[in-house]
C-alpha positions as CSV (number, residue, x, y, z in Angstrom):
1,M,20.9,3.7,-31.1
2,D,22.7,1.8,-28.5
3,E,23.8,4.9,-26.7
4,L,20.0,6.3,-26.5
5,W,19.1,3.0,-24.8
6,T,22.1,3.1,-22.6
7,R,21.0,6.6,-21.6
8,I,17.4,5.6,-21.2
9,A,18.5,2.7,-18.8
10,L,20.9,4.8,-16.8
11,I,17.9,7.5,-16.3
12,A,15.5,4.7,-15.3
13,A,18.1,3.2,-12.8
14,A,18.7,6.5,-11.3
15,L,15.1,7.4,-10.9
16,F,14.5,3.7,-9.4
17,V,17.4,4.4,-6.9
18,A,15.9,7.8,-6.0
19,A,12.4,6.2,-5.4
20,I,14.0,3.7,-3.0
21,V,15.8,6.6,-1.0
22,V,12.5,8.4,-0.8
23,A,10.6,5.4,0.4
24,V,13.0,4.4,3.2
25,R,13.2,8.0,4.4
26,R,9.7,8.5,4.5
27,R,9.3,5.3,6.5
28,A,11.9,6.4,8.8
29,F,10.2,9.9,9.1
30,H,6.9,8.0,10.4
31,T,8.3,5.4,12.5
32,A,11.3,6.7,14.5
33,P,10.5,8.8,17.4
34,R,12.4,12.1,18.2
35,R,13.8,12.4,21.5
36,F,13.9,15.3,23.8
37,A,15.9,15.7,27.1
38,V,13.7,18.3,28.4
39,T,10.0,19.0,27.2
40,R,8.7,21.5,29.7
41,L,5.5,19.5,29.7
42,P,3.9,17.5,32.7
43,P,4.1,13.7,32.3
44,G,1.5,12.1,30.0
45,V,0.6,11.6,26.4
46,Y,-0.1,14.7,24.0
47,L,-1.6,14.7,20.4
48,F,-0.4,17.9,18.5
49,T,-3.0,18.8,15.9
50,S,-4.3,21.8,13.9
51,A,-7.7,22.8,12.7
52,D,-6.8,22.0,9.1
53,C,-5.4,18.8,9.7
54,G,-7.5,16.0,8.1
55,D,-5.7,13.2,9.5
56,C,-6.0,14.4,13.1
57,R,-9.6,13.2,13.4
58,T,-8.2,9.4,12.9
59,A,-5.2,10.0,15.3
60,R,-7.8,11.2,17.8
61,A,-9.9,8.3,17.4
62,K,-6.9,6.0,17.5
63,L,-5.8,7.2,21.1
64,D,-9.3,7.6,22.3
65,E,-9.8,3.8,21.5
66,R,-6.3,2.9,23.1
67,L,-6.3,5.3,26.0
68,G,-9.8,6.8,26.5
69,E,-10.7,10.3,26.0
70,Q,-9.0,11.6,29.3
71,G,-5.9,9.6,28.6
72,Y,-4.0,12.4,26.5
73,R,-4.1,15.9,26.2
74,E,-4.8,17.5,22.6
75,I,-2.7,20.5,21.7
76,A,-3.6,22.5,18.8
77,W,-1.4,24.9,16.7
78,E,-4.4,27.7,16.7
79,T,-4.3,27.8,20.7
80,S,-1.0,27.0,21.6
81,P,1.6,27.8,18.6
82,E,4.5,28.5,21.2
83,I,4.6,24.8,22.5
84,F,4.9,23.7,18.7
85,T,7.7,26.5,18.2
86,G,9.2,25.4,21.5
87,L,9.4,21.5,20.5
88,G,9.9,22.1,16.8
89,V,6.8,20.4,16.1
90,E,6.3,20.8,12.3
91,V,3.8,18.0,11.3
92,V,0.5,17.0,12.6
93,P,-0.7,14.9,13.9
94,A,1.9,14.0,16.1
95,T,2.1,12.3,19.5
96,M,4.3,12.8,22.2
97,V,4.9,10.6,25.4
98,V,6.5,12.6,28.4
99,A,8.0,10.8,31.1
100,A,8.2,11.6,34.7
101,D,11.5,13.3,34.4
102,G,10.2,15.6,31.7
103,S,12.0,13.8,28.9
104,G,9.8,12.9,25.6
105,R,9.6,11.1,22.5
106,L,7.7,12.5,19.5
107,W,6.2,10.4,16.9
108,R,5.1,11.9,13.6
109,G,2.0,10.8,11.8
110,Q,-0.6,8.4,13.2
111,P,-0.2,7.0,16.8
112,D,-0.2,3.3,15.8
113,R,3.4,2.6,16.8
114,I,3.9,4.6,19.7
115,R,5.4,3.1,23.0
116,L,3.5,4.3,26.0
117,G,6.0,2.7,28.5
118,P,9.4,3.6,29.6
């Protein structure tokens, strides 16, 4: 009987550790920007979306509030898949800030934590 409880405890501990690893990786996935040396996009803020993205409406509203409707450009998968492919954008919504030198930073998820400055 003790051996059974030991096995159950080991399995529970392994599941607990796995859950922590997933939570940490998920947080890093949504908060750390991906950097690009060259984006081939003009300087500005870009919101990457798709027609079937439920969270894109929320991201759009957040950027509207923060930058105004003219403060960013929206790029939809359906109209510009080559841009998504060229930059490796795999998740929407995503927000990219492109600097004057053409370098960029891409945040996945909602644009809550993006830095708009240098």
